[in-house]
Structures are given as structure tokens and as C-alpha cells.
N, C-alpha and C positions, 0 to 999 in steps of 0.2 A: 778481384777487381770487379766491382758492381757495374753492370751495364743493362741496358734495356734490350728487349727482343730486337733482332736484326730487322732493319728497314731497308728495302730496296727503293722505295718511293719516298722522296723527301716531302714531308708535310708542307703545304703552302700556308703561309700566314699573311694576313692582309691588315694593314693599318689605313688610316685616312689617306696618307700620301705615298705609302710604300707597299711593295709586294716583296715578301720574303719567300724565295723559291730555291729549288735545287739549282746547282750550277749547270750551265750549258756550254758547249764548245764555243759558241759565239760570244761568250763572256771573255774569252782569252785575249783578244786584241785590246779591249778596253782596260782589262785588269793589268795587262802588261804595260800599257801606257801610263796607268796610275802609278805603277811601281817605278816609273822613271822620274817621278816628281819628288824633289827633295823634301817638300813639306809633307809628303806622305810617308816616306821611309825613314825620316830622321829619328823617330822613336821606335823603329822596327829593325834594328840592326845597323842603321846608319849608312846603308848602301843600296843602290838600285838592284833589282833582280831582272835577270834575262827572261825571255819568253819561256825557255826551258824550265827555269826555276819556278816561274809562276804556274806553268802547267803542272809541275809536280805538286805544288801547293794545292791547286784545285783538285788533283787526284786524291791527295791526302784528305782534304775536306770532304769529298764525296765518299771516300772509303770509310770515314768515321760512321756514316749512317748505316752501312752494311755490317760493320764489325761491332759497333758500340750501341747502335740504336739512337744515336744523336750525332749532331755535327754542325756544320756551318751552312747558313743560307746565303745565297746571292741576294743582294739588296737591289731592287729595281725601283727607280723613280716612276710612279704611275703616270705622271703628267707627260713624261717624255718616252717611257719604255726603256730608258737607258740604265745599264748596269752602273751602280755607283759604289759598290763595295761589298763587304761581308760582315755578318754577325752570326754568332753561334757558340757552340760548346765543343770542347775537345778534351782529349786526354793524351798528351804527347809523351807520357812517361818521363817528364822532365826530371833531371837529376838535381833536385833541390832539397835543402834542409831548412825548414820542415818539409817533409814529402807531401805532395799533392796528388800522388798517383791514386787513381780510382775516384777522384773528386772531379766532377765536370768543371772545366775552366772556361769561363765565358771570355769572348774577345769580340772586338768590333774595330773595323777599319773602313773608313769612307774616303772617297775622293776629296782632295782639298777644295775643289770647286763647290762642294755642298756643305763645307764646314760652316757652322754658325746658323744653320737653318733648322736645327732641332731634329734632324733626321736620325742622328745617333741615339738620342733619347728615345725616340719613337721606336726604332728598331730593337734596342736593348729591352725596352718595356715588353714588346711582343715576344721576344725570345725568352725572357724571364717568366712570362705568364705561361708559355709552353712548358718550360722546365718545371714550374710549380705543379703542373698537371701530370708530368711524366716521370720525374725523378723520384725514386722511392725515398732517398735521403735528400732533403731539400737544400743541403749545403752546396754552394758553388764558390769558386775562387776566381781571381783574376790576377794577372801580373801586369804592372804598368811601370814605364820609365818614370822615375821620380820628377823629371822635368816636364812631363806631359800633363800640364795643368788642366787642359780641356778634358782629357780622359779621366783624370782623377776626380773632376767635378761630376762627371757622369756616374762614376762608380759610387761616389758619396751619395748622390741623389737616390740611388737604389739600395742604400744601406750597407755597402761594402766598407769594412773597417780594416785598418792596417793590422796584419798579422806578423809581418817581419820585413826588415830591410836586409836584402841579401844580394850576393853577386850571382849573376847567371850569364854564362859565356863571357866572363870577365867584365861584365857591365853591371852597374847597380840597378836593382829593380825593387819595387814595392810589391809584396805579396799581400793581397787583400782577400777577405773572406766575408761571406754573407750567410 
């Protein structure tokens, strides 16, 4: 399983309107509140997550950096300093066919209140630029609910192409590769 050298400090990325940084404990209340919004979780398993579940998610995202040398960034809106979501790479050892184990999987989730502002595009572009500089093998993948038209548009914008339509945890997903 290819990985980068362990990182204990998450690199900070900056765009015109966003700061991509490591997660902080004070992101938990905002992230938990976001996970209570149906427009947020409808394509992410279809149910809200408790504070405990969100905390475990944050720990897993942070743990990727130390174990894999890559992971998720917390996305902060520069104009407000407010946490608005996550973007980054993972390898969750998903049980999929075809297998994507060992291939960085990009993902992005932003608060519904900032949908339509171009923040996802801006954050994904910054993350992919970082990946281009740091991944020995440039291939990345993503999985998206086939009904998530907005995320599919973002994936297409960055050159992701459909690899397979498969079930994951008894739900249909699109597996895309770049």
C-alpha cells in the first residue's frame, strides 16, 4: 500500500477565499451541527451523525496524516473564520470491486449554507494541486452518490471519469478515477 512519509503537522493551503488546515477541537460543534442538516447528509449515508460519530470522523481524518502522509483538511472561510467543511484524501480500505485500496480517494463535504458559492471547486482545486506535488502515482479516485449532481459536476470539472457503478453498503455509488 503506497503512502507518503508520516506527517504530524497538516500542511496549510490557502486559496483566495479559503484556508485549508488541520482539524481543531473547536471545529467539533460546527461540524456536528452541519451533520444534523438533511441537505448535508442526504448523499452521505442518509442519516445524521451524533457528536460522538463526528468526533470519530475527525480523529480518523487527522490520523490519516500521521499514518498515510495525507488526509483531510478542515475548510475555513477566510472572511468569517468559520469552519465550513472538509476536503482531502483518504484510504479507508473500502471493500469495493474494483478495489481502490492504496489509491488516494478524494472527498469534499461543505455546509449547505455555502453551496453554490464555488467553495467546493476552490477547495478541490487546492487539494488536487497538493496531491499532484506529493503523490508518487498521480491517480486519485472518488465515490459519489449517483443522484449527487453537484458533486458529479465538480468531479467532471477536474477530469474524473466513471470507472464503475457499484453498490457500497447496500447503496449505489459511482466510482470515478482521474
